[in-house]
VEXDOSE-365263 format. One record per residue (C-alpha): x, y, z. Coordinates in nm, 2 decimals. Example, Ala and Ser with C-alpha at 12.3 -4.5 7.8 and 13.67 -1.06 7.14 Angstrom:
2
+--------+--------+--------+
!      x !      y !      z !
+--------+--------+--------+
!   1.23 !  -0.45 !   0.78 !
!   1.37 !  -0.11 !   0.71 !
+--------+--------+--------+
//
This chain:
308
+--------+--------+--------+
!      x !      y !      z !
+--------+--------+--------+
!   9.07 !   4.43 !   9.64 !
!   8.74 !   4.58 !   9.58 !
!   8.58 !   4.31 !   9.72 !
!   8.76 !   4.28 !  10.03 !
!   8.72 !   4.66 !  10.11 !
!   8.39 !   4.61 !  10.00 !
!   8.37 !   4.36 !  10.27 !
!   8.32 !   4.04 !  10.05 !
!   8.59 !   3.77 !  10.19 !
!   8.84 !   3.63 !   9.92 !
!   9.08 !   3.35 !   9.89 !
!   9.42 !   3.47 !   9.77 !
!   9.65 !   3.22 !   9.57 !
!   9.92 !   3.39 !   9.51 !
!  10.21 !   3.58 !   9.75 !
!  10.23 !   3.88 !   9.53 !
!   9.87 !   3.95 !   9.62 !
!  10.02 !   3.96 !  10.02 !
!  10.29 !   4.19 !   9.96 !
!  10.05 !   4.40 !   9.74 !
!   9.88 !   4.43 !  10.06 !
!  10.19 !   4.50 !  10.26 !
!  10.34 !   4.77 !  10.02 !
!   9.96 !   4.96 !  10.02 !
!   9.92 !   4.94 !  10.45 !
!   9.62 !   4.73 !  10.37 !
!   9.57 !   4.50 !  10.69 !
!   9.27 !   4.29 !  10.65 !
!   9.16 !   3.98 !  10.87 !
!   9.32 !   3.63 !  10.72 !
!   9.22 !   3.31 !  10.80 !
!   9.52 !   3.11 !  10.74 !
!   9.46 !   2.70 !  10.69 !
!   9.84 !   2.56 !  10.58 !
!  10.00 !   2.47 !  10.78 !
!   9.88 !   2.55 !  11.09 !
!   9.47 !   2.69 !  11.12 !
!   9.48 !   3.09 !  11.23 !
!   9.28 !   3.34 !  11.28 !
!   9.47 !   3.66 !  11.26 !
!   9.27 !   3.95 !  11.34 !
!   9.38 !   4.25 !  11.23 !
!   9.12 !   4.51 !  11.28 !
!   9.16 !   4.74 !  10.93 !
!   8.93 !   5.04 !  10.95 !
!   8.96 !   5.05 !  10.63 !
!   8.78 !   4.69 !  10.54 !
!   8.45 !   4.61 !  10.61 !
!   8.37 !   4.34 !  10.92 !
!   8.34 !   4.05 !  10.82 !
!   8.62 !   4.04 !  10.53 !
!   8.82 !   3.79 !  10.58 !
!   9.15 !   3.69 !  10.30 !
!   9.17 !   3.33 !  10.33 !
!   9.53 !   3.19 !  10.26 !
!   9.71 !   2.78 !  10.20 !
!   9.35 !   2.63 !  10.04 !
!   9.50 !   2.38 !   9.84 !
!   9.39 !   2.43 !   9.44 !
!   9.05 !   2.30 !   9.34 !
!   8.83 !   2.39 !   9.05 !
!   8.82 !   2.73 !   9.09 !
!   9.15 !   2.74 !   9.07 !
!   9.14 !   2.86 !   8.69 !
!   8.97 !   3.20 !   8.77 !
!   9.26 !   3.36 !   8.83 !
!   9.50 !   3.45 !   9.20 !
!   9.23 !   3.58 !   9.41 !
!   8.84 !   3.45 !   9.48 !
!   8.58 !   3.40 !   9.65 !
!   8.58 !   3.24 !   9.97 !
!   8.47 !   3.22 !  10.33 !
!   8.62 !   3.01 !  10.59 !
!   8.45 !   2.90 !  10.87 !
!   8.69 !   2.76 !  11.06 !
!   8.65 !   2.96 !  11.32 !
!   8.31 !   2.95 !  11.29 !
!   8.09 !   2.70 !  11.59 !
!   7.83 !   2.67 !  11.40 !
!   7.70 !   2.58 !  11.03 !
!   7.33 !   2.68 !  10.91 !
!   7.13 !   2.99 !  10.95 !
!   7.14 !   3.22 !  11.17 !
!   7.09 !   3.16 !  11.55 !
!   6.98 !   3.42 !  11.80 !
!   7.18 !   3.42 !  12.10 !
!   7.09 !   3.59 !  12.44 !
!   7.31 !   3.59 !  12.79 !
!   7.19 !   3.77 !  13.10 !
!   7.31 !   3.83 !  13.45 !
!   7.05 !   3.54 !  13.59 !
!   6.84 !   3.19 !  13.56 !
!   6.59 !   3.38 !  13.40 !
!   6.73 !   3.48 !  13.14 !
!   6.61 !   3.81 !  13.08 !
!   6.74 !   4.05 !  12.80 !
!   6.69 !   4.41 !  13.00 !
!   6.65 !   4.54 !  13.37 !
!   6.40 !   4.69 !  13.56 !
!   6.40 !   5.05 !  13.74 !
!   6.50 !   4.82 !  14.08 !
!   6.77 !   4.61 !  13.90 !
!   6.93 !   4.91 !  13.73 !
!   6.96 !   5.06 !  14.05 !
!   7.12 !   4.79 !  14.25 !
!   7.42 !   4.75 !  13.95 !
!   7.42 !   5.16 !  14.00 !
!   7.48 !   5.10 !  14.35 !
!   7.74 !   4.86 !  14.24 !
!   7.89 !   5.15 !  14.02 !
!   7.88 !   5.37 !  14.35 !
!   8.07 !   5.10 !  14.56 !
!   8.33 !   5.06 !  14.28 !
!   8.39 !   5.41 !  14.32 !
!   8.47 !   5.43 !  14.68 !
!   8.84 !   5.24 !  14.64 !
!   8.87 !   5.05 !  14.92 !
!   8.58 !   5.19 !  15.17 !
!   8.36 !   5.00 !  14.94 !
!   8.55 !   4.67 !  14.91 !
!   8.36 !   4.51 !  15.15 !
!   7.99 !   4.53 !  14.98 !
!   7.79 !   4.40 !  15.23 !
!   7.98 !   4.61 !  15.56 !
!   7.92 !   4.93 !  15.31 !
!   7.58 !   4.83 !  15.24 !
!   7.44 !   4.79 !  15.65 !
!   7.63 !   5.14 !  15.65 !
!   7.41 !   5.31 !  15.38 !
!   7.10 !   5.15 !  15.59 !
!   7.21 !   5.28 !  15.83 !
!   7.22 !   5.65 !  15.75 !
!   6.88 !   5.59 !  15.60 !
!   6.76 !   5.49 !  15.94 !
!   6.98 !   5.76 !  16.14 !
!   6.82 !   6.03 !  15.83 !
!   6.44 !   5.90 !  15.93 !
!   6.47 !   5.83 !  16.29 !
!   6.57 !   6.25 !  16.30 !
!   6.30 !   6.33 !  16.07 !
!   6.08 !   6.21 !  16.29 !
!   6.17 !   6.44 !  16.59 !
!   6.13 !   6.73 !  16.31 !
!   6.49 !   6.75 !  16.22 !
!   6.43 !   6.95 !  16.00 !
!   6.73 !   6.93 !  15.72 !
!   6.71 !   6.54 !  15.77 !
!   6.32 !   6.58 !  15.62 !
!   6.43 !   6.78 !  15.32 !
!   6.65 !   6.51 !  15.21 !
!   6.35 !   6.21 !  15.24 !
!   6.17 !   6.47 !  15.05 !
!   6.36 !   6.43 !  14.76 !
!   6.28 !   6.07 !  14.69 !
!   6.43 !   6.11 !  14.33 !
!   6.78 !   6.22 !  14.41 !
!   7.08 !   6.05 !  14.33 !
!   7.15 !   5.98 !  14.71 !
!   6.81 !   5.92 !  14.86 !
!   6.80 !   5.67 !  14.56 !
!   7.13 !   5.49 !  14.70 !
!   6.98 !   5.46 !  15.01 !
!   6.68 !   5.28 !  14.89 !
!   6.86 !   5.08 !  14.69 !
!   7.14 !   4.99 !  14.99 !
!   6.78 !   4.88 !  15.18 !
!   6.61 !   4.67 !  14.87 !
!   6.98 !   4.48 !  14.89 !
!   6.92 !   4.36 !  15.20 !
!   6.55 !   4.30 !  15.21 !
!   6.65 !   4.06 !  14.95 !
!   6.96 !   3.95 !  15.09 !
!   6.72 !   3.78 !  15.32 !
!   6.50 !   3.59 !  15.11 !
!   6.67 !   3.27 !  14.98 !
!   6.67 !   3.20 !  14.64 !
!   6.68 !   3.37 !  14.28 !
!   6.63 !   3.73 !  14.40 !
!   6.92 !   3.68 !  14.66 !
!   7.15 !   3.56 !  14.40 !
!   7.03 !   3.81 !  14.10 !
!   7.08 !   4.18 !  14.38 !
!   7.47 !   3.98 !  14.43 !
!   7.52 !   3.96 !  14.07 !
!   7.38 !   4.31 !  13.99 !
!   7.57 !   4.46 !  14.23 !
!   7.91 !   4.29 !  14.08 !
!   7.78 !   4.40 !  13.78 !
!   7.82 !   4.73 !  13.88 !
!   8.15 !   4.70 !  13.99 !
!   8.30 !   4.55 !  13.73 !
!   8.18 !   4.72 !  13.44 !
!   8.03 !   5.02 !  13.57 !
!   8.31 !   5.18 !  13.70 !
!   8.31 !   5.48 !  13.47 !
!   7.90 !   5.48 !  13.48 !
!   7.94 !   5.72 !  13.75 !
!   8.29 !   5.86 !  13.75 !
!   8.50 !   5.81 !  14.03 !
!   8.41 !   5.94 !  14.36 !
!   8.67 !   6.20 !  14.48 !
!   8.53 !   6.16 !  14.83 !
!   8.49 !   5.83 !  14.94 !
!   8.20 !   5.78 !  15.18 !
!   8.02 !   6.08 !  15.07 !
!   8.32 !   6.27 !  15.25 !
!   8.27 !   6.17 !  15.57 !
!   8.63 !   5.98 !  15.61 !
!   8.71 !   6.35 !  15.62 !
!   8.72 !   6.41 !  15.93 !
!   8.63 !   6.77 !  15.94 !
!   8.37 !   6.68 !  15.73 !
!   8.26 !   6.43 !  16.04 !
!   8.31 !   6.67 !  16.30 !
!   8.04 !   6.95 !  16.13 !
!   7.75 !   6.68 !  16.22 !
!   7.81 !   6.64 !  16.55 !
!   7.57 !   6.82 !  16.77 !
!   7.69 !   7.01 !  17.08 !
!   8.06 !   7.21 !  17.15 !
!   8.16 !   6.93 !  17.41 !
!   8.10 !   6.68 !  17.22 !
!   8.28 !   6.78 !  16.91 !
!   8.62 !   6.86 !  17.13 !
!   8.55 !   6.50 !  17.28 !
!   8.62 !   6.39 !  16.92 !
!   8.87 !   6.58 !  16.85 !
!   9.03 !   6.46 !  17.17 !
!   9.01 !   6.13 !  16.99 !
!   9.19 !   6.22 !  16.70 !
!   9.49 !   6.39 !  16.85 !
!   9.53 !   6.12 !  17.02 !
!   9.63 !   5.94 !  16.75 !
!   9.77 !   6.22 !  16.57 !
!  10.04 !   6.28 !  16.81 !
!  10.14 !   5.87 !  16.82 !
!  10.21 !   5.88 !  16.47 !
!  10.38 !   6.21 !  16.41 !
!  10.54 !   6.20 !  16.80 !
!  10.42 !   6.48 !  16.97 !
!  10.33 !   6.60 !  17.29 !
!  10.08 !   6.84 !  17.48 !
!  10.26 !   7.14 !  17.35 !
!  10.27 !   7.09 !  17.06 !
!   9.86 !   6.99 !  16.95 !
!   9.54 !   7.19 !  17.05 !
!   9.17 !   7.24 !  16.95 !
!   9.06 !   7.62 !  16.90 !
!   8.68 !   7.67 !  16.89 !
!   8.45 !   7.92 !  16.84 !
!   8.22 !   8.03 !  17.17 !
!   7.88 !   8.23 !  17.19 !
!   7.83 !   8.41 !  17.46 !
!   7.44 !   8.50 !  17.43 !
!   7.43 !   8.77 !  17.71 !
!   7.63 !   9.01 !  17.56 !
!   7.60 !   8.89 !  17.19 !
!   7.98 !   8.82 !  17.18 !
!   8.17 !   8.50 !  17.00 !
!   8.46 !   8.46 !  17.09 !
!   8.76 !   8.21 !  17.02 !
!   8.87 !   7.96 !  17.28 !
!   9.13 !   7.68 !  17.35 !
!   9.15 !   7.39 !  17.47 !
!   9.45 !   7.07 !  17.52 !
!   9.42 !   6.78 !  17.24 !
!   9.67 !   6.57 !  17.51 !
!   9.61 !   6.52 !  17.88 !
!   9.96 !   6.72 !  18.06 !
!  10.00 !   6.75 !  18.40 !
!   9.85 !   7.04 !  18.61 !
!   9.86 !   7.20 !  18.95 !
!   9.54 !   7.18 !  19.13 !
!   9.54 !   7.43 !  19.42 !
!   9.35 !   7.38 !  19.76 !
!   9.38 !   7.50 !  20.04 !
!   9.67 !   7.40 !  20.19 !
!   9.86 !   7.23 !  19.95 !
!   9.90 !   7.22 !  19.55 !
!   9.90 !   6.84 !  19.40 !
!   9.95 !   6.76 !  19.08 !
!   9.74 !   6.53 !  18.86 !
!   9.69 !   6.44 !  18.45 !
!   9.43 !   6.66 !  18.33 !
!   9.29 !   6.86 !  18.01 !
!   9.30 !   7.27 !  18.07 !
!   9.16 !   7.51 !  17.87 !
!   9.24 !   7.90 !  17.80 !
!   8.92 !   8.09 !  17.81 !
!   8.83 !   8.42 !  17.70 !
!   8.84 !   8.68 !  18.01 !
!   8.79 !   9.04 !  17.80 !
!   8.76 !   9.30 !  18.09 !
!   8.67 !   9.03 !  18.34 !
!   8.59 !   8.64 !  18.33 !
!   8.29 !   8.74 !  18.59 !
!   8.11 !   8.94 !  18.39 !
!   8.13 !   8.80 !  18.03 !
!   8.19 !   8.44 !  18.14 !
!   7.82 !   8.19 !  18.27 !
!   7.98 !   8.05 !  18.54 !
!   7.74 !   7.71 !  18.48 !
!   8.01 !   7.72 !  18.20 !
!   8.28 !   7.72 !  18.33 !
!   8.25 !   7.51 !  18.60 !
!   8.17 !   7.23 !  18.35 !
!   8.50 !   7.25 !  18.13 !
!   8.76 !   6.97 !  18.22 !
+--------+--------+--------+
//
């Protein structure tokens, strides 16, 4: 028994040994050779790795040594002889390590796995990341301070992932081992590295949240136009009409240094357009503007004229 605990494989010819092990709540790995071959793994932590109890061997010259003695069954091994070093790798070059660029590809795969459905189409997600990089470079070239700051920190994880996506596309353009390797690296990260970065609470850097996306749109009117598109989908899903959903936005009157909230319709509705002699109805949007003491004294005529 001490030999088993110490990691020395043994052969048991008596059922009393098995009964004793059960009584003591000891569960070593067992190699059963009769009536059929079976290797039973019980993974009891009290036994050292490699300790195997063999059951069912026929009597041999060692039978006189007692009911239990040293034995090592090799039926479950594929080869006999001296140990042979075995290696596995993810590409045809049989390398056991990844260089830094390859590691970034695995990390990129892990990131996409954390995006859930948004990252299920790998190539579409990678094309999107490359587009983000191109937009940042274009904005930085036009003097955008925020874009320049993002690109300046080359060691940031965000920048590293954008460049990893760029390198992935570049490798895919070259037929041969490089294209196959990067595909395997991304797949490895998606399968085995899901817990490496952790599941992202906001996939696609939070841009799937509409409120986050609005903050990136330049211009008050452009934001309102985008929100109206969102409102159309929401109204269809929730059965809302133009009186139940609207847009509130903040407008600044620079001449007097005043900032107020104004309201815009989210959906088109019927409104009357007054002419010289008659009033006609048409579908369109409307605004509720801040008047203060007098609209003319605080508002800009050009601003009012360009409103819908």
